C-alpha positions as CSV (number, residue, x, y, z in Angstrom):
1,X,0.0,0.0,0.0
2,X,1.2,3.5,-0.8
3,X,0.2,6.6,1.3
4,X,0.3,10.2,0.2
5,X,2.1,12.8,2.4
6,X,2.0,16.6,2.4
7,X,4.8,18.6,4.0
8,X,4.0,22.0,5.6
9,X,7.0,24.3,6.0
10,X,8.7,22.5,3.2
11,X,11.3,25.2,2.6
12,X,12.9,25.2,6.0
13,X,15.7,23.0,7.2
14,X,13.5,20.5,9.0
15,X,11.0,20.4,6.1
16,X,13.9,19.8,3.7
17,X,15.1,16.9,5.7
18,X,11.6,15.4,6.0
19,X,11.3,15.6,2.2
20,X,14.8,14.0,1.8
21,X,13.7,10.9,3.8
22,X,10.2,10.8,2.3
23,X,11.7,10.8,-1.2
24,X,13.5,7.6,-0.5
25,X,10.6,6.0,1.5
26,X,9.2,3.0,-0.5
27,X,5.7,3.2,0.8
28,X,5.0,7.0,0.7
29,X,4.3,9.3,-2.2
30,X,5.0,13.0,-1.7
31,X,2.0,15.2,-2.3
32,X,1.7,18.9,-1.6
33,X,4.7,20.8,-0.4
34,X,3.6,24.1,1.2
35,X,5.1,27.3,2.6
36,X,3.2,30.6,2.6
37,X,6.2,32.9,2.2
38,X,7.5,30.9,-0.8
39,X,4.3,30.0,-2.5
40,X,4.7,29.9,-6.3
41,X,8.4,29.2,-6.3
42,X,9.8,26.0,-7.5
43,X,11.1,23.8,-4.6
44,X,14.5,23.4,-6.4
45,X,15.2,27.1,-5.9
46,X,15.1,26.6,-2.2
47,X,16.0,22.9,-1.6
48,X,18.4,22.3,-4.4
49,X,19.6,19.0,-2.8
50,X,16.3,17.4,-3.8
51,X,16.6,17.1,-7.6
52,X,13.6,14.8,-8.0
53,X,11.4,17.5,-6.4
54,X,13.0,20.5,-8.1
55,X,10.1,21.4,-10.4
56,X,7.5,21.0,-7.7
57,X,5.7,24.3,-7.1
58,X,5.5,25.4,-3.5
59,X,1.8,25.7,-2.6
60,X,0.2,28.0,-0.1
61,X,-0.7,26.3,3.2
62,X,-4.4,25.6,2.8
63,X,-6.2,23.3,5.2
64,X,-8.5,21.8,2.6
65,X,-5.7,20.9,0.3
66,X,-3.7,19.3,3.1
67,X,-6.7,17.3,4.3
68,X,-6.7,15.5,1.0
69,X,-3.6,13.5,2.0
70,X,-3.2,10.4,4.1
71,X,-0.4,12.0,6.1
72,X,0.5,15.7,6.9
73,X,3.8,16.5,8.4
74,X,4.3,20.1,9.8
75,X,7.7,21.6,10.0
76,X,6.7,25.1,11.2
77,X,8.2,27.4,13.9
78,X,7.1,26.8,17.5
79,X,3.7,28.3,18.1
80,X,2.7,28.3,14.5
81,X,1.4,24.8,14.0
82,X,-1.4,24.6,16.6
83,X,-3.7,26.8,14.5
84,X,-2.8,25.0,11.3
85,X,-3.5,21.6,12.8
86,X,-6.8,22.7,14.1
87,X,-7.8,23.9,10.6
88,X,-6.7,20.7,9.0
89,X,-8.8,18.7,11.5
90,X,-11.8,20.8,10.7
91,X,-11.3,20.4,7.0
92,X,-10.8,16.6,7.3
93,X,-14.0,16.2,9.3
94,X,-15.9,18.1,6.7
95,X,-14.6,15.9,3.9
96,X,-14.9,12.7,5.8
97,X,-11.1,12.1,5.8
98,X,-8.8,11.4,8.7
99,X,-5.1,12.0,7.9
100,X,-2.3,11.2,10.3
101,X,-0.8,14.4,11.5
102,X,2.8,14.9,12.7
103,X,4.0,18.1,14.2
104,X,7.8,18.7,14.2
105,X,7.3,21.9,16.2
106,X,6.7,22.3,19.9
107,X,2.9,23.0,19.9
108,X,1.7,19.5,20.8
109,X,4.6,18.2,22.9
110,X,3.9,19.6,26.4
111,X,1.2,18.1,28.7
112,X,1.3,21.1,31.1
113,X,-0.5,24.3,30.1
114,X,1.5,26.2,32.8
115,X,4.8,25.0,31.3
116,X,3.7,26.1,27.8
117,X,2.6,29.5,29.1
118,X,5.9,30.0,30.9
119,X,8.2,29.0,28.1
120,X,6.3,29.7,24.9
121,X,3.2,31.8,25.6
122,X,0.2,31.9,23.3
123,X,-2.7,29.4,23.1
124,X,-2.0,26.0,24.6
125,X,-2.6,23.2,22.1
126,X,-3.8,19.6,22.9
127,X,-0.8,17.3,23.6
128,X,-0.4,14.5,21.1
129,X,1.3,11.1,21.3
130,X,5.0,11.7,21.8
131,X,7.2,10.7,18.9
132,X,10.1,9.1,20.6
133,X,9.8,5.4,20.1
134,X,12.7,4.8,22.6
135,X,11.2,6.7,25.5
136,X,11.2,4.6,28.6
137,X,8.1,4.4,30.8
138,X,8.0,3.8,34.6
139,X,8.9,0.2,35.4
140,X,10.2,-0.6,31.9
141,X,13.7,-1.6,30.9
142,X,12.6,-1.3,27.2
143,X,10.1,1.1,25.7
144,X,7.3,-1.2,24.8
145,X,4.6,1.2,26.1
146,X,5.8,4.1,23.9
147,X,5.8,1.9,20.8
148,X,2.4,0.6,21.6
149,X,1.1,4.2,21.9
150,X,2.6,5.2,18.6
151,X,1.3,2.2,16.8
152,X,-2.2,3.4,17.7
153,X,-1.6,7.1,17.1
154,X,-3.0,9.4,14.5
155,X,-1.6,12.6,16.0
156,X,2.1,12.6,16.8
157,X,4.3,15.3,18.4
158,X,7.9,15.0,17.2
159,X,10.4,15.7,20.0
160,X,12.8,18.6,20.2
161,X,16.3,17.9,18.9
162,X,18.1,19.0,22.1
163,X,15.5,17.1,24.1
164,X,16.2,13.9,22.2
165,X,19.9,14.1,22.9
166,X,19.5,14.8,26.6
167,X,16.8,12.2,27.1
168,X,18.6,9.4,25.3
169,X,21.8,10.2,27.3
170,X,20.2,10.2,30.7
171,X,16.9,8.3,30.8
172,X,18.4,4.8,31.6
173,X,20.1,6.0,34.7
174,X,17.1,8.1,35.8
175,X,14.6,5.3,35.3
176,X,16.9,2.9,37.3
177,X,17.4,5.3,40.2
178,X,21.2,5.5,39.6
179,X,21.5,9.3,39.1
180,X,20.2,12.1,41.2
181,X,18.1,14.2,38.8
182,X,17.5,16.9,41.4
183,X,20.9,18.2,40.3
184,X,21.1,17.5,36.5
185,X,23.4,19.6,34.3
186,X,23.4,19.5,30.5
187,X,25.7,21.4,28.2
188,X,25.2,20.9,24.4
189,X,27.2,21.8,21.4
190,X,24.7,22.5,18.7
191,X,25.0,23.1,14.9
192,X,23.6,26.2,13.4
193,X,20.8,24.5,11.5
194,X,19.2,24.0,14.9
195,X,18.5,27.8,14.9
196,X,16.5,27.6,11.7
197,X,16.7,29.5,8.5
198,X,15.5,33.0,9.6
199,X,18.2,35.6,8.9
200,X,19.5,37.0,12.2
201,X,22.8,38.9,12.7
202,X,24.3,36.4,15.2
203,X,23.6,33.5,12.7
204,X,25.6,35.0,9.8
205,X,28.9,33.4,8.8
206,X,30.9,36.5,9.9
207,X,29.6,35.9,13.5
208,X,29.6,32.1,13.6
209,X,32.8,31.0,11.9
210,X,35.6,30.6,14.4
211,X,33.3,31.3,17.4
212,X,31.2,29.4,19.9
213,X,28.2,31.2,21.5
214,X,25.8,30.1,24.2
215,X,22.1,31.0,24.0
216,X,19.0,30.7,26.2
217,X,21.2,30.6,29.3
218,X,20.0,30.6,32.9
219,X,17.0,28.3,32.7
220,X,15.3,30.1,29.8
221,X,15.6,27.5,27.0
222,X,12.2,26.2,25.9
223,X,13.3,22.5,25.8
224,X,13.7,22.4,29.6
225,X,10.1,21.4,30.5
226,X,10.0,18.8,27.7
227,X,13.2,17.1,29.1
228,X,11.7,17.1,32.6
229,X,8.4,15.7,31.3
230,X,10.3,12.8,29.6
231,X,12.1,11.9,32.8
232,X,8.8,12.0,34.7
233,X,7.4,9.5,32.1
234,X,10.4,7.3,32.9
235,X,9.3,7.1,36.5
236,X,10.5,10.2,38.4
237,X,8.0,11.9,40.6
238,X,6.8,15.3,39.5
239,X,8.9,18.1,41.0
240,X,12.0,16.0,41.7
241,X,14.0,16.9,38.6
242,X,16.0,20.2,38.4
243,X,17.8,20.8,35.2
244,X,20.5,23.3,34.3
245,X,20.5,23.4,30.5
246,X,23.0,25.4,28.4
247,X,23.1,25.0,24.6
248,X,26.1,26.4,22.8
249,X,26.2,27.1,19.0
250,X,29.4,25.9,17.5
251,X,30.6,26.4,13.9
252,X,29.1,23.3,12.2
253,X,26.0,23.1,10.1
254,X,24.3,20.2,11.8
255,X,24.7,18.0,14.9
256,X,24.3,17.9,18.6
257,X,26.7,16.7,21.2
258,X,25.1,16.6,24.6
259,X,27.1,16.1,27.8
260,X,24.9,15.5,30.8
261,X,26.3,15.4,34.4
262,X,24.4,14.1,37.5
263,X,25.5,13.0,41.0
264,X,25.4,9.2,41.5
265,X,22.8,8.0,44.0
266,X,23.5,5.7,47.0
267,X,22.2,2.8,44.9
268,X,24.9,3.4,42.3
269,X,27.7,4.2,44.8
270,X,26.8,1.1,46.8
271,X,27.5,-1.2,43.8
272,X,30.6,-3.3,43.8
273,X,31.6,-1.7,40.5
274,X,29.6,1.5,39.8
275,X,31.0,1.8,36.2
276,X,30.0,-1.7,35.3
277,X,26.5,-1.2,37.0
278,X,25.8,2.0,35.0
279,X,27.1,0.4,31.7
280,X,24.9,-2.6,32.3
281,X,21.9,-0.4,32.8
282,X,22.4,1.5,29.6
283,X,22.9,-1.7,27.7
284,X,19.7,-3.2,29.2
285,X,17.8,-0.1,27.9
286,X,19.3,0.1,24.4
287,X,21.0,-3.2,23.6
288,X,24.6,-3.6,22.3
289,X,26.1,-4.4,19.0
290,X,22.9,-4.4,17.0
291,X,21.0,-6.4,19.6
292,X,18.3,-4.0,20.7
293,X,17.6,-0.5,19.5
294,X,18.3,-0.2,15.8
295,X,19.2,3.5,15.9
296,X,20.8,3.9,19.4
297,X,24.4,2.6,19.7
298,X,26.2,2.2,23.0
299,X,29.9,2.8,22.2
300,X,32.7,0.6,23.5
301,X,34.1,1.8,26.9
302,X,36.5,4.7,26.5
303,X,35.1,5.7,23.1
304,X,33.2,9.0,23.1
305,X,30.4,10.1,20.7
306,X,31.1,12.5,17.9
307,X,28.7,14.4,15.8
308,X,30.6,13.5,12.6
309,X,29.8,9.8,13.1
310,X,26.1,10.4,12.9
311,X,26.0,13.1,10.3
312,X,23.1,12.8,7.8
313,X,21.6,9.8,9.7
314,X,18.9,8.8,12.1
315,X,21.5,7.3,14.5
316,X,22.3,8.2,18.1
317,X,25.6,7.4,19.7
318,X,25.6,7.1,23.5
319,X,28.2,6.7,26.2
320,X,28.2,6.7,30.0
321,X,31.1,6.8,32.5
322,X,31.6,7.2,36.2
323,X,33.7,10.1,37.5
324,X,34.8,8.5,40.7
325,X,36.6,11.5,42.2
326,X,33.6,13.8,41.6
327,X,30.9,11.1,42.4
328,X,29.0,11.8,39.2
329,X,27.9,10.1,36.1
330,X,29.0,11.6,32.8
331,X,26.4,10.8,30.0
332,X,26.9,11.7,26.4
333,X,24.8,11.5,23.2
334,X,25.6,12.6,19.7
335,X,22.8,13.0,17.1
336,X,22.2,14.9,13.9
337,X,19.7,17.5,15.0
338,X,17.9,17.3,11.6
339,X,18.1,13.5,11.6
340,X,17.3,11.7,14.8
341,X,16.6,15.1,16.3
342,X,13.7,15.8,13.9
343,X,13.0,14.1,10.6
344,X,14.2,10.6,11.4
345,X,12.1,10.7,14.6
346,X,9.1,11.7,12.5
347,X,9.5,8.9,10.0
348,X,10.2,6.3,12.7
349,X,7.0,7.3,14.5
350,X,5.0,7.5,11.3
351,X,6.2,4.0,10.4
352,X,4.8,2.6,13.7
353,X,1.5,4.4,13.1
354,X,1.3,2.9,9.6
355,X,2.2,-0.6,10.8
356,X,5.5,-0.6,8.8
357,X,8.9,-1.7,10.0
358,X,10.1,1.2,12.2
359,X,13.3,2.0,10.3
360,X,11.8,2.0,6.8
361,X,13.2,5.0,5.0
362,X,15.4,6.0,7.9
363,X,19.1,6.5,7.1
364,X,21.1,4.1,9.3
365,X,24.6,5.0,8.4
366,X,26.6,8.2,8.9
367,X,28.9,10.0,6.5
368,X,32.7,10.0,6.8
369,X,34.8,12.0,6.7
């Protein structure tokens, strides 16, 4: 069976990556590609890396047209998709159709209206099924509950890219009670595509090349409540997670390297070999050497994740180590922010909703050098 998919916000970085994966997906046919500001242009003028779609005309974002498809993927700025998804749902009901909707923005991720108001503002949209197949639930050592939810979903909220890196790095230890999440610190090196395509002075080459710059410092980054929400799903009581989160733009186009630090709990410190205990816990969660999660790879001891290894793919490379002197766990994760951080997560989740093998159309190899 072949499904038709429309992509909203097709001219942005996330939209372009979604289209790149859909173009190679054996079960999906690309339908409308829309973006209001570029309507009427040929897609090849804006996304020249997609030659098979070069002559497609970018259409305006009209709910009735989108509702004609089996699938609609939205790659819009945060706060912009809630109104669009509501209009699509109205149009779909009027026509008797029921497309699967996926939102790559933040509008449908948070379950707390108060958290949305504090970090984003504007109208709070209904939370959708969370599009991270590997998300652990309380009492689980593997994410069966999350996959079951996605298999039944028709509305999917794709996670934030920084959120994905921090969650995948830390959730095994949090769920097992081996790290103290009341004092969690995450510092991320982030590629510039994570800031989007909008022209801003600090994103120009003159400012970016040869320089690293932090942003959203001091607890202001919008991904903080989403990370906390994920760790609560993994079994932590509400209000027990305190996260210091600092992203740093570094001069690369794409990629995220997350370094997450947390004190070890008495449970971890009381183990005969804390390093072995932590490593065993991460392996129990994700598998090792192809036995387990297809897209998450635990690296050999002493080998640290690099963004170059996962470039252009849907892979996540993870490592954990015990800093004995400091009494902390150092947890690291490298992803491509447009791959596993956005588009690959969308396609993974969509495959589950369609009843397809989860990695269909997902790129499972990096690019080197």
